[in-house]
C-alpha positions in Angstrom: -12.3 3.1 -7.5 -9.2 2.2 -9.4 -8.3 5.3 -11.5 -5.6 3.5 -13.5 -3.7 0.2 -13.9 -1.3 1.1 -11.1 -4.1 1.7 -8.6 -5.8 -1.6 -9.7 -2.5 -3.5 -9.3 -2.0 -2.0 -5.8 -5.5 -3.2 -4.8 -4.8 -6.7 -6.2 -1.5 -6.9 -4.3 -3.1 -5.6 -1.1 -6.0 -8.1 -1.4 -3.6 -10.9 -2.0 -1.5 -9.9 1.0 -4.6 -9.9 3.2 -5.6 -13.3 1.9 -2.1 -14.7 2.6 -2.0 -13.1 6.1 -5.3 -14.8 6.9 -4.0 -18.2 5.9 -5.4 -18.4 2.4 -9.1 -19.0 3.3 -11.5 -20.0 0.6 -14.6 -17.9 -0.2 -13.4 -14.6 1.2 -12.1 -12.9 -1.9 -14.8 -10.2 -1.9 -14.0 -9.4 1.8 -10.3 -9.1 1.0 -11.0 -6.9 -2.0 -13.2 -4.6 0.1 -10.5 -4.5 2.9 -8.0 -3.5 0.2 -10.3 -0.7 -1.1 -10.7 0.5 2.5 -6.9 0.5 3.0 -6.4 2.5 -0.2 -9.0 5.1 0.9 -7.2 5.5 4.2 -3.8 5.7 2.6 -5.0 8.4 0.2 -6.5 10.5 3.0 -3.4 10.2 5.1 -1.0 10.9 2.2 -3.0 13.9 1.1 -2.4 15.7 4.4 0.8 14.0 5.6 4.2 15.4 4.5 6.1 12.5 6.2 9.2 11.5 4.3 9.2 8.1 2.8 11.9 6.8 5.1 9.8 7.6 8.1 6.8 5.9 6.5 8.8 2.7 6.0 10.0 2.7 9.6 6.4 3.2 10.8 5.3 0.2 8.7 3.1 2.2 6.4 2.4 1.1 2.8 2.0 4.5 1.2 5.7 4.8 0.2 7.0 6.0 -3.1 9.5 3.1 -3.3 11.0 4.0 -6.8 11.8 7.5 -5.6 13.2 6.1 -2.3 15.5 3.6 -4.0 17.0 6.2 -6.3 17.9 8.7 -3.6 21.5 9.4 -2.9 22.5 7.8 0.4 25.2 9.6 2.4 28.2 7.4 2.9 26.9 4.8 0.5 
Protein backbone atom coordinates (compact mmCIF):
# COMPACT_ATOMS: atom_id res chain seq x y z
CA UNK A 1 0.00 0.00 0.00
CA UNK A 2 2.63 2.54 1.03
CA UNK A 3 4.24 3.80 -2.16
CA UNK A 4 6.98 5.71 -0.39
CA UNK A 5 8.29 6.76 3.02
CA UNK A 6 5.91 9.71 3.21
CA UNK A 7 2.89 7.44 2.68
CA UNK A 8 4.19 4.96 5.26
CA UNK A 9 4.76 7.75 7.80
CA UNK A 10 1.23 9.04 7.17
CA UNK A 11 -0.13 5.54 7.88
CA UNK A 12 1.95 5.23 11.06
CA UNK A 13 0.79 8.64 12.29
CA UNK A 14 -2.85 7.86 11.49
CA UNK A 15 -2.72 4.45 13.22
CA UNK A 16 -1.12 6.09 16.26
CA UNK A 17 -3.84 8.77 16.32
CA UNK A 18 -6.54 6.07 16.21
CA UNK A 19 -4.81 4.17 19.03
CA UNK A 20 -4.62 7.34 21.15
CA UNK A 21 -8.24 8.26 20.39
CA UNK A 22 -9.40 4.82 21.58
CA UNK A 23 -7.56 5.16 24.88
CA UNK A 24 -4.36 3.26 23.98
CA UNK A 25 -5.81 -0.26 24.15
CA UNK A 26 -3.45 -3.25 24.04
CA UNK A 27 -3.62 -5.86 21.28
CA UNK A 28 -5.39 -3.74 18.65
CA UNK A 29 -2.42 -2.60 16.56
CA UNK A 30 -3.49 -4.54 13.46
CA UNK A 31 -7.00 -3.12 13.66
CA UNK A 32 -5.64 0.42 13.93
CA UNK A 33 -3.26 -0.15 11.02
CA UNK A 34 -6.11 -1.46 8.85
CA UNK A 35 -8.27 1.53 9.80
CA UNK A 36 -5.43 3.84 8.78
CA UNK A 37 -5.12 2.07 5.42
CA UNK A 38 -8.87 2.47 4.91
CA UNK A 39 -8.63 6.16 5.75
CA UNK A 40 -5.76 6.60 3.27
CA UNK A 41 -7.79 4.89 0.56
CA UNK A 42 -10.78 7.16 1.18
CA UNK A 43 -8.58 10.27 1.26
CA UNK A 44 -7.01 9.35 -2.07
CA UNK A 45 -10.39 8.75 -3.69
CA UNK A 46 -11.76 12.05 -2.41
CA UNK A 47 -8.65 14.08 -3.25
CA UNK A 48 -8.50 12.62 -6.76
CA UNK A 49 -11.90 14.09 -7.58
CA UNK A 50 -12.17 16.97 -5.12
CA UNK A 51 -10.69 20.37 -6.03
CA UNK A 52 -11.51 21.80 -2.56
CA UNK A 53 -8.92 24.35 -1.43
CA UNK A 54 -6.77 23.33 1.55
CA UNK A 55 -8.31 26.03 3.76
CA UNK A 56 -11.77 24.54 3.29
CA UNK A 57 -10.45 21.05 3.98
CA UNK A 58 -9.05 22.19 7.32
CA UNK A 59 -12.31 23.88 8.28
CA UNK A 60 -14.17 20.68 7.37
CA UNK A 61 -11.86 18.64 9.62
CA UNK A 62 -10.36 16.70 6.75
CA UNK A 63 -6.86 15.23 6.92
CA UNK A 64 -5.94 15.37 3.22
CA UNK A 65 -4.38 18.83 3.41
CA UNK A 66 -1.13 19.96 1.81
CA UNK A 67 0.04 21.63 5.01
CA UNK A 68 3.49 22.82 3.78
CA UNK A 69 1.87 24.57 0.83
CA UNK A 70 -0.79 26.05 3.06
CA UNK A 71 1.76 27.40 5.56
CA UNK A 72 3.78 29.11 2.83
CA UNK A 73 0.85 30.92 1.19
CA UNK A 74 0.74 34.69 1.41
CA UNK A 75 -1.95 35.74 3.85
CA UNK A 76 -3.72 39.03 3.06
CA UNK A 77 -3.26 41.52 5.87
CA UNK A 78 -0.69 39.31 7.57
